[in-house]
LUMPABA-301808 format. One record per residue: residue number from 1; z, x, y of N, C-alpha, C in turn; residue in one letter. Coordinates in steps of 0.02 Angstrom, whole numbers, plus 50000, padded with zeros to 5 digits. Each point is the difference from the previous one (the first is absolute). Layout:
<sites>
SITE/num/n.zz/n.xx/n.yy/ca.zz/ca.xx/ca.yy/c.zz/c.xx/c.yy/residu
SITE/NUM/Z/X/Y/Z/X/Y/Z/X/Y/a
...
</sites>
This chain:
<sites>
SITE/num/n.zz/n.xx/n.yy/ca.zz/ca.xx/ca.yy/c.zz/c.xx/c.yy/residu
SITE/1/55419/55091/54813/49989/49927/49993/49940/49990/49954/q
SITE/2/50005/49952/49957/49943/49990/49955/49950/49951/50030/n
SITE/3/49937/50010/49981/49945/49962/50030/50007/49925/49987/d
SITE/4/50024/49981/49941/50008/49929/49984/50050/49967/50045/g
SITE/5/50055/50035/50015/50051/49972/50044/49973/49992/50071/e
SITE/6/49963/50050/50024/49972/49997/50067/49949/49944/50006/v
SITE/7/49956/49993/49949/49951/49945/50002/50036/49932/50000/e
SITE/8/50052/49995/49959/50039/49938/49997/50030/49984/50068/s
SITE/9/50025/50050/50035/50029/49989/50066/49947/49982/50052/l
SITE/10/49941/50028/49992/49944/49982/50044/49981/49928/49991/g
SITE/11/49996/49978/49937/49985/49929/49986/50054/49955/50028/r
SITE/12/50063/50021/49990/50057/49962/50026/49995/49991/50076/f
SITE/13/49983/50055/50035/49994/49997/50074/49948/49950/50021/a
SITE/14/49943/49999/49967/49946/49953/50016/50023/49928/49985/i
SITE/15/50031/49990/49942/50023/49932/49981/50051/49973/50050/q
SITE/16/50048/50043/50019/50052/49978/50047/49968/49985/50069/e
SITE/17/49955/50042/50022/49966/49988/50064/49963/49933/49997/h
SITE/18/49963/49989/49945/49963/49937/49993/50046/49940/50003/n
SITE/19/50057/50005/49965/50049/49945/49998/50030/49988/50070/k
SITE/20/50020/50054/50034/50032/49995/50065/49953/49977/50055/n
SITE/21/49937/50019/49996/49952/49986/50054/49947/49948/49981/q
SITE/22/50007/49970/49940/49951/49953/49975/49930/50031/50003/n
SITE/23/49995/50062/49977/49937/50038/50001/49972/50003/49929/a
SITE/24/49941/50028/49994/49967/50004/49934/49970/50069/49988/a
SITE/25/50039/50052/50015/49975/50068/49987/49998/50012/49925/l
SITE/26/49951/50037/49977/49994/50019/49930/50011/50075/49994/e
SITE/27/50050/50020/49961/50017/50070/49990/49940/50038/49970/f
SITE/28/49985/50059/50027/49949/50043/49973/50032/50062/49969/t
SITE/29/50037/50038/50042/50031/50062/49974/50051/50025/50052/r
SITE/30/50043/50046/49975/50044/50037/50045/49964/50063/50018/v
SITE/31/49989/50012/50064/49965/50059/50024/50048/50059/50004/v
SITE/32/50062/49987/50021/50049/50053/50010/50070/49971/49991/k
SITE/33/50045/50041/49973/50070/49977/49991/50047/50058/50012/a
SITE/34/50052/49986/50038/50055/50048/50011/50064/49961/49989/e
SITE/35/50052/50036/49977/50064/49966/49993/50055/50038/50035/q
SITE/36/50050/49963/50023/50057/50026/50036/50062/49971/49966/q
SITE/37/50050/50042/49988/50061/49976/49968/50047/49972/50053/v
SITE/38/50016/49935/49995/50045/49966/50047/50036/49944/49962/v
SITE/39/50056/50016/49968/50034/49949/49960/49949/49963/49958/s
SITE/40/49964/50037/49961/49943/49977/49962/49941/50041/50023/g
SITE/41/49941/49972/49998/49941/50037/50023/49961/49955/50048/k
SITE/42/49977/50030/50054/49956/49966/50047/49931/50030/49991/l
SITE/43/49954/49960/49975/49931/50022/49989/49958/49985/50061/y
SITE/44/49966/50051/50024/49951/49992/50055/49932/50000/49965/h
SITE/45/49967/49942/49998/49938/49993/49964/49942/49988/50049/l
SITE/46/49944/50029/49983/49937/49983/50034/49960/49964/49946/t
SITE/47/49986/49936/50010/49966/49960/49949/49934/49974/50027/v
SITE/48/49954/49993/49953/49934/49972/50017/49997/49930/49970/e
SITE/49/49974/49953/50038/49995/49931/49977/49936/49969/50029/a
SITE/50/49977/49948/49966/49941/49964/50024/50023/49938/50038/v
SITE/51/49975/49992/50060/50015/49943/50042/49934/49968/50021/d
SITE/52/49986/49941/49973/49937/49966/50016/49939/50041/49982/g
SITE/53/50003/50035/49944/49943/50039/49976/49997/50070/50029/g
SITE/54/50043/50017/50048/49999/50066/50033/50061/50040/49976/q
SITE/55/49987/50065/49983/50056/50044/49983/50036/50020/50063/k
SITE/56/50066/49996/49998/50043/50019/50056/50055/50045/49973/q
SITE/57/50029/50041/50044/50055/50044/49981/50062/49979/50039/v
SITE/58/50057/49997/49965/50063/49978/50029/50055/50051/49984/y
SITE/59/50051/50001/50044/50060/50040/49989/50055/49952/49979/e
SITE/60/50036/50018/49948/50055/49958/49976/50061/50043/49985/a
SITE/61/50059/49971/50011/50062/50033/49980/50036/49953/49952/k
SITE/62/50015/50026/49941/50035/49961/49949/50065/50037/49981/v
SITE/63/50055/49965/50005/50066/50027/49985/50018/49978/49929/w
SITE/64/50019/50048/49958/50015/49986/49929/50069/50027/49982/v
SITE/65/50041/49958/49968/50063/50021/49970/49997/49978/49927/k
SITE/66/49974/50043/49956/49989/49979/49930/50063/49976/49964/p
SITE/67/50058/50030/50014/50061/49981/49966/50024/49930/50019/w
SITE/68/49974/49973/50055/50017/49931/50020/49942/49952/49989/l
SITE/69/49946/50025/49972/49939/49960/49992/49978/49972/50067/n
SITE/70/50005/50042/50052/49986/49980/50069/49935/50033/50023/f
SITE/71/49957/49960/50031/49936/50024/50027/49985/49958/50062/k
SITE/72/49986/50033/50056/49989/49963/50063/49944/50032/50040/q
SITE/73/49956/49958/50026/49948/50023/50046/50031/50003/50069/l
SITE/74/50006/50061/50028/50031/50009/50066/49950/49999/50057/n
SITE/75/49939/50021/49986/49949/50003/50054/49931/49995/49968/e
SITE/76/49954/49968/50035/49931/49994/49977/49956/49992/50062/f
SITE/77/49954/50047/50009/49956/49996/50059/49933/50034/49985/k
SITE/78/49950/49982/50039/49935/50030/49993/50004/50073/50021/k
SITE/79/49969/50043/49962/50003/50073/50014/49952/50017/50057/a
</sites>
């Protein structure tokens, strides 16, 4: 997996979480990324974000099917 794609997915996870929860997390970086092949790819991301001035770490799962231009945040929680 290339670093640009992983960072992009980390940003996507934060944006989707913010939209779904009316939150205001600011993406910092992807700490860790693993992928699993499941009719596309399921990325297990550990992302760092700033919440109210404090750095926090979260676990996110993003499902990607590039041939369908499909991307979905499946899970997002504090690590």
